[in-house]
N, C-alpha and C positions, 0 to 999 in steps of 0.2 A: 504494500500500500504506500503510495506516494504521500508527500507532505500535504499536498492540496487535497487529496482524497481523505486524509486523516482530519483535516480542518473541516471539510464539509460533513464528514461523519459526526464529528463532535457537535457541529452546529445543528444538525438534524436531530441528534439526541436531545439537545437542549430545547429545541422547538417542540419535540414530542412531550417532554415533561412540562413545558409551559402550557401546552394545550390542556393536559390533564389538570394542572393547577387552576387554570382559568375556569374550567367547567366546574370544579369543586367549589371555588370561591363564589361563583355566580349562583349556584344552586343553594349554597349555605345561606347567603344573604337573602335570597328570594324567599326561602322557607322560613328563616328565622325572623325577618323583619317585615317583608312586604305582604306576605299572605295574611298574617294576623291583622294588618292595618286595613286591608281592603275587604276582609270578610265581615259582613254585618252580623252574622250569627254562626253558631256551631255547624249547622248543616252546610252552609256555603264554604266554611273553612275546610271541612273534611272533603267536600267535593273538589275544591281547588287543590287540596293536598293530594288527592287521588289522581287527578289529571296530571299534576306535576310529577308524581312518582312514575306514572306510565310513560311520560315523555322522557324522563331521565333514564329510565330502564332501557327504553328503545335506543337512546343515544349511546349509552355505555355498552349495551350488548353489541351493537354493530361496530362501535369503535374498538372494542376488545378483539373481535374477530378480524377486523382490518389489520390489527397489529400482530396477532398471534397466528393467523392463518398463512400457510405457505402460499404465496401468490401464484405459484406454478413454475418454480425454478427448474430448469433443465439440468438434471444431475448427470454428471459424467461417471460412467461405470467402466472400470478397467476390463480389458478383454478376458481376463481370468475369471471374471464373474459371469461371463456369457456362456462359457462352456468349460468342461474339465477334460483334460487329456488323460487318456488311460495308457500309461506306459507299458502295461502288461500285454496289450493286444494291438498289434500293428494295424489289423483290419479295422478296429473301432477307431483308432487314431486317424486313419485315412478317411474314415467316414465323417469324423467330427471336425476335421481341419477346415472344410469349406465354411463352417459356421462362423469362423472368424471374420468373414466378410460381411456378416449380417449386422455388424455394428454400424455399417454405413448403408443407407437406403439403396435399393436397386435403381438402375438407370431410369426406369419408367416412373419412379416416384419423385423425380427431381422437381416436378411442378408443385408437389405438396410440401416440400422442405426447402430450407435455405441453409447456407453454410456460414457459420460465425468464425471469422478469422481469429478473434481474440480467444474464444473458448476452444477453437479447433474441433468443432463437432457439427453434425447435421442437426437441425432443429426444426420444429414445426413452422409452417409458413408464417403464422401470425406472432411468432416469438421474436423478441428483440433483446439486444444486450443492454444491461444496466451498468453504467460506468460507476455507480456508487456501490452496488452490491457485488460487482465484478462477476456477474453470472447472467445467463440468458433466461428470460421469463416469458412463458407462454401467454399469449393475448395481452402483452404488456401495454398498459395505458401510460403510466408515468411513475416516477419514484416520488412519493409524497413525503415531504419533510415533517408534516404534522403527525403522521403515524409512524414515521421512521421505517417505512416498508414500501415495497413496490405494490402497485395496484395491477393485478393480473387476473388470470383465469379463475382462480379459486376465491379471491376476495373482492372482485369487482362489484358483486351484488351487495356485499356488506358496505363497501365504500359509498355507493350511491344511496343506500338506505340511511347510512350515517349522515350524509349531507341533507337528505330530506328531513329527518327527525331533528337534526341540529338547527336547520333553518326554521322549522316549525316551533321548536323550543325558544329560539331567540325572539321571534315575533310575539310569541305567547308571553314571554317575560317582559319584552319592551312595552307592550300594550298595558299590562297589568301594573308595571312599575312606574308608568309615566306620572300619574297623579301623586302617589306617595313621594316620588323623588323630585318632581318639578312643579306640580300643580299648585301647591300652597307654599312655595318658597318666595321669600321677599327679594327685592332687587339687590339688597346688600349681600344676601347669601348667594344669589346668582353671580354677583361680581367675584365672590370668593371661589365659586365653582369654575370660573373661567380658567383658573390655574389649578389643574387637578392635583399636581404634585407639591403644592405649597403647604407649608406647615399649618396655615389657617384651615386649609381644606381637611387635613388629617385630624385637626382638633374638633371637627364637627361630629365625629363619631358615626353612629348608624345612618344619619342623614347623608353623610358623604359617601358611605358605602352603597346606599341605595341609588344615589346619583351615578356612581361609577358603574353599578350593575345596569342601569338604564343606558348609559353610553356604550358599554360593552355589548349589550344585547342588540341595540339598534345598529351599531356599525357592523357587528358580526352578522346580523340578519341580512343586511344588504349584500355583503360580500359572499356569504355562504349561499344565498338565494341565486346570485348570478352564477357562481361556480356550479351549483346543483343543476340549474337550468341548462348549462352548457353540457354537463355529463349526461343528463337525460336525453338531450338532443342527440348526442353521440350514440347512446344505447338504441334509440328509435331508428337511427340510420345505419346501424350495424358497423360502427367505427370505433376506434380508440383515438386518443389524442395524437398518437404517432401516425396512425393510418389516415387521420384527417389531413395531416400535412403531406403525406405521400399521395393521397388521392387528388390533391390540388397542385402537385408539382407539374412542371411543364412536360416532363418525360411521360408521366401517366396520362396527362390530357391528350398527348399526341396519339397514344394507343387507344383512347376511348373516343376519339373524334371531337375532343373539346368538351365532352360531357363529364360532370363530376359524379362518378358512380362508385359504390362500394361493392367489391367482388364477393363480399361475404353476406350480402343481403339475403334474408330468408324469404323474401317475397312481399312482405308487408311490415308495417311498423309494429303491429301486434305480435307477429312471429319473432321479430327482432327483439322485442321486449321479453318474450318467453325464452329466448335463447340465453338471456342473462339471469332472469328472475325465476324461470320455470313456468309451467302451465298455470294459467290463472283465468278466472272469469272477470274479476275486478282487480285492476292494477294496484289499488291501495292495499288490498289484502296481501299482495306479494311483497309489500314493503314492511309488513309486520315482522318482528323478530322471529327468526326461524332458522333451523339447521338443515332444511331439506336439501337434497343434492341438486346440483345445477346441471340440467340436461343439455349442455352445449354440444357434446359430441353426438348425442342421440338425435338432435335436430339437424346437425350437419350431415348426418348419414342419409337424410332424405325422407324423414317420416312425413307421409302425405296427409295424415289425419290431423285436423285442426282441433284444438281444445277451445271450446267457446265458453 
């Protein structure tokens, strides 16, 4: 690992911990100070608390599996693991020797694989090399510093669901924290709020923390909503962030007659959605926390039956 790679790795680890800390801080202040202020009675309080817990659980569930799930790294296996030589039988050794060539795809499979010069291996067509992880990742979208992991085949669904629930949670928190944080604040206090990191700001206690939560929720809601909308567009058009750039390159446009097309489109936006989230009747249901398998390869093999 070079010095530059080590610096980026350390930076991404710090951003990953910052994300976790920010979520914990926002949830704590929201539950401790804001919910009791806006709830007129016990029934509304427990209702708001239940909704908050459901959103937080969905955010943390998908965030955890984004971080812990192998995104689809292409593992290099030595040839000794592919077969075993039998030194006691020359006949079996002669029969087993051709299997050594099976670690490289046959000639007719070149269209379905590409070659990585850095890893020196054949990889699936949609795999790309990550310069941070120093490995090829199947269906790679990008390396996300906030989760300190690549987004690929096995955690793409969790990443999109994480963005959806995080955006929903940010707007939920921003709307409910507006009045406690800003609505009944005097002009003198607002002047102090202008400098968030001033000592006067810190001396305001819970009021300052509620105002910080409102700012964090609002700004994060805008950014995460834009990022989430972008990734859902990529899902519906059967693309990743890398493939989006490839499909719009001059070289690709020459081969497609100037049309921007995804070679991995399943035929409709609904099928493209199912290729990532699995068969579903209502798309919102597929965003709920779940560990069901992702039928990417099953759909790619040409299943003609639609799930409505």
